[in-house]
C-alpha positions in Angstrom: -24.1 14.2 20.4 -23.2 16.7 17.2 -20.4 19.1 16.6 -20.9 22.4 17.2 -21.1 23.5 14.1 -24.5 21.6 13.5 -27.3 23.1 13.6 -29.2 23.3 17.4 -31.7 21.2 19.7 -34.5 24.1 18.8 -34.2 23.0 15.0 -33.6 19.7 15.1 -35.7 16.8 14.6 -36.7 14.3 17.2 -36.0 10.9 15.0 -38.4 8.3 16.7 -37.0 5.4 13.8 -32.9 5.3 16.3 -32.7 4.3 20.0 -31.5 7.1 22.0 -29.2 6.6 25.0 -30.7 9.2 26.8 -34.2 8.4 26.1 -32.9 4.9 26.7 -31.3 5.9 30.0 -34.9 7.5 30.8 -36.3 4.1 30.3 -34.2 2.5 32.4 -35.3 5.0 35.0 -39.0 3.8 34.5 -39.4 6.9 32.9 -42.1 7.9 30.4 -39.9 10.0 27.7 -39.4 6.8 25.7 -40.2 5.9 22.1 -40.7 2.1 21.2 -37.8 2.1 19.7 -36.2 3.4 23.2 -37.8 0.9 24.6 -37.0 -1.9 22.4 -32.9 -1.2 22.5 -33.3 -1.4 26.3 -34.6 -4.1 26.1 -32.1 -6.2 24.5 -29.4 -4.9 26.0 -30.8 -5.8 29.7 -31.9 -9.1 27.9 -27.8 -9.6 27.5 -27.4 -6.9 30.6 -30.3 -6.9 33.3 -27.4 -4.4 35.6 -27.5 -2.1 33.5 -30.7 -0.9 35.6 -28.2 -1.0 38.8 -25.3 1.2 36.5 -28.9 3.6 36.0 -30.4 4.0 39.0 -27.1 3.7 40.9 -25.7 6.8 38.4 -29.2 9.0 40.1 -27.8 8.4 43.5 -24.7 9.3 42.8 -25.7 12.5 41.9 -27.7 13.4 44.3 -24.7 12.3 47.3 -22.6 14.4 45.5 -25.4 17.7 45.2 -26.0 16.7 48.4 -22.4 17.1 50.2 -22.0 20.2 47.3 -24.8 22.2 49.0 -24.6 20.6 53.0 -21.2 20.2 53.7 -19.3 22.7 51.6 -21.6 25.4 50.8 -21.8 26.0 46.9 -24.5 27.6 45.4 -24.4 27.1 41.5 -23.8 24.2 39.3 -23.8 24.2 35.4 -24.8 20.5 35.0 -23.5 19.6 31.0 -25.8 16.7 29.5 -28.0 16.6 31.9 -30.4 13.9 29.8 -34.3 15.0 30.1 -35.9 14.8 33.8 -36.4 12.1 36.2 -36.4 12.1 39.6 -34.0 13.8 41.9 -32.4 16.1 39.0 -29.8 18.2 40.1 -31.9 22.0 40.7 -34.8 19.5 42.9 -31.9 18.1 45.9 -30.1 21.6 45.7 -32.8 23.6 46.0 -34.7 21.7 48.3 -31.7 21.6 51.2 -30.7 25.9 49.6 -34.1 27.4 47.8 -31.2 29.9 46.6 -29.2 27.8 44.7 -28.5 28.9 40.9 -27.9 26.3 37.9 -28.2 26.1 34.3 -28.6 22.7 32.7 -27.0 22.5 29.3 -27.7 19.5 26.7 -27.9 19.6 22.9 -30.7 16.9 23.0 -34.3 18.1 20.7 -36.8 16.0 23.7 -34.3 17.4 25.9 -35.3 21.2 25.1 -38.5 19.8 24.1 -38.6 18.8 28.7 -36.9 21.7 29.2 -40.0 23.8 31.4 -40.2 20.5 33.2 -35.7 21.4 33.9 -36.3 25.1 34.1 -38.9 25.2 37.9 -37.5 26.8 40.4 -37.9 28.3 43.7 -38.6 32.4 43.6 -35.4 32.3 45.5 -33.5 30.6 43.1 -33.0 30.0 39.5 -32.9 27.8 36.8 -32.0 28.0 33.0 -31.0 25.5 29.9 -28.6 26.2 27.8 -28.8 25.0 24.1 -25.9 23.6 23.7 -23.2 20.8 22.5 -20.7 19.4 25.5 -18.1 20.2 22.6 -18.1 23.4 23.1 -16.7 24.8 26.4 -16.9 28.2 25.2 -20.5 28.3 24.5 -21.4 27.0 27.1 -19.9 29.3 29.1 -20.9 32.5 27.3 -24.6 31.1 27.8 -24.2 29.9 31.4 -22.7 33.0 32.3 -26.3 35.2 32.4 -27.5 32.6 35.3 -24.0 31.8 37.5 -21.7 33.9 38.8 -18.1 32.5 37.9 -17.2 34.9 40.3 -18.2 32.3 42.9 -17.5 28.9 43.3 -19.3 26.5 41.3 -20.0 22.9 40.7 -19.1 21.6 37.2 -21.3 18.2 36.9 -20.6 15.5 34.0 -22.5 12.9 34.5 -22.2 10.2 32.1 -21.5 12.8 29.4 -17.8 12.3 28.5 -18.1 8.8 27.3 -20.3 10.6 25.1 -16.8 12.3 23.6 -15.2 9.4 21.2 -11.6 10.3 22.1 -10.4 10.9 25.4 -7.9 13.5 25.6 -11.0 15.8 23.8 -12.7 14.6 26.1 -10.0 15.5 28.9 -9.6 18.5 27.0 -13.2 19.5 27.5 -13.1 19.0 31.3 -9.7 21.7 31.5 -11.7 24.4 29.0 -15.1 24.0 31.5 -12.7 24.2 34.7 -10.6 27.3 33.9 -13.6 29.0 33.9 -14.4 28.7 37.3 -12.8 30.4 40.2 -10.7 28.3 42.9 -12.9 27.0 45.4 -15.3 25.3 42.0 -15.5 21.4 42.3 -15.9 19.1 39.7 -18.6 15.5 39.8 -17.9 13.3 37.1 -19.1 9.8 36.4 -19.1 7.5 33.5 -19.2 3.9 32.6 -15.5 2.3 33.6 -13.8 -0.9 32.3 -12.6 -3.3 34.6 -15.4 -4.8 36.5 -17.9 -6.4 34.8 -16.9 -8.3 31.1 -20.4 -8.8 30.4 -21.1 -5.0 30.6 -18.1 -4.1 28.5 -19.8 -6.8 26.0 -23.4 -5.6 26.1 -22.6 -2.0 25.0 -19.9 -2.9 22.6 -22.5 -4.6 20.9 -24.7 -1.3 21.4 -22.2 0.7 20.2 -22.6 -1.2 16.9 -26.0 -1.3 16.2 -26.4 2.3 14.7 -27.5 4.6 17.8 -25.0 6.9 19.5 -22.1 5.6 21.1 -21.3 6.1 24.6 -17.7 4.7 24.9 -16.5 2.8 28.6 -13.3 5.0 30.3 -11.0 2.7 32.3 -10.6 3.8 36.1 -7.4 5.6 34.9 -8.9 7.5 32.2 -11.9 8.6 34.6 -9.3 9.9 37.3 -7.2 12.1 34.4 -9.9 13.9 34.5 -9.5 15.6 38.1 -5.9 16.1 37.0 -5.1 19.5 39.3 -8.2 19.1 40.9 -7.8 17.8 44.8 -9.4 14.8 45.0 -12.2 14.0 47.7 -12.3 10.7 49.6 -12.6 8.2 48.8 -11.2 9.5 45.0 -12.6 7.6 41.9 -14.3 4.8 43.0 -17.3 2.7 42.0 -19.9 4.7 42.0 -22.3 2.5 44.7 -19.1 3.4 47.6 -18.4 6.9 46.5 -19.8 7.9 50.4 -23.0 5.5 50.5 -25.6 6.7 52.8 -26.1 4.8 55.9 -27.5 1.9 55.6 -26.9 1.1 51.9 -26.3 -2.5 51.3 -25.8 -3.1 47.7 -22.9 -1.8 47.5 -21.0 -3.9 45.3 -18.6 -3.0 42.8 -20.3 -2.2 39.0 -19.5 -0.6 36.0 -19.5 3.0 36.6 -16.7 4.8 38.4 -17.2 8.8 39.9 -15.4 11.5 42.4 -15.9 15.1 43.6 -12.7 17.1 43.2 -11.8 20.6 44.7 -9.7 22.9 42.9 -7.4 24.6 45.2 
């Protein structure tokens, strides 16, 4: 995470000497866009807490289910995905355009490696559109200005914040970012948030604390109340903010034990 005033990802070298959370996440999801230093950090983490792989995969499944609901039931056709990370399976545009080919998606990230792989994110159906914005989550104005070139903010839009707000060290600032982004979206828009959480698994919490002290970009676990606060002023859909496997699980799902990852979906009145 960098300050908005720093150079863009397009001009930042990819540092392969320090583990990076997006690349480690990619490794846990079975991707190939990572380096030995990321694999080492990921293996060290799983040695302490093997359940992190379940968290990573459950987070991706939550994203898939929320996008499916937004397209199929809420009729949303525009998505602003901030902090998208590296492309893996079931990216936002893939899920949305599979159901509604006319869907329009803007991805936002400031990781130079994500920028390198942006072409994979920019594939789109002929009827829809995808775009990539090189911007920092700390700079909502830049995000909105650039996204407006692809999205019509006069129409309902879904803001996706998946495992990104934990990188904002101050919770009040994170809430302010959510408020600023949602303020630009019209009535009928949605907010989907999921983030690592405290209060479920102390082994996970210790592993994350150790990771944050390793020199890698820190990620701050939040309480369920803090995650719920992101939805202030919105209409939370049932079942509210819950551990992500418990959010509208698909029929036949069996792995429904709570994990240290909470999320929810809210509608702007």
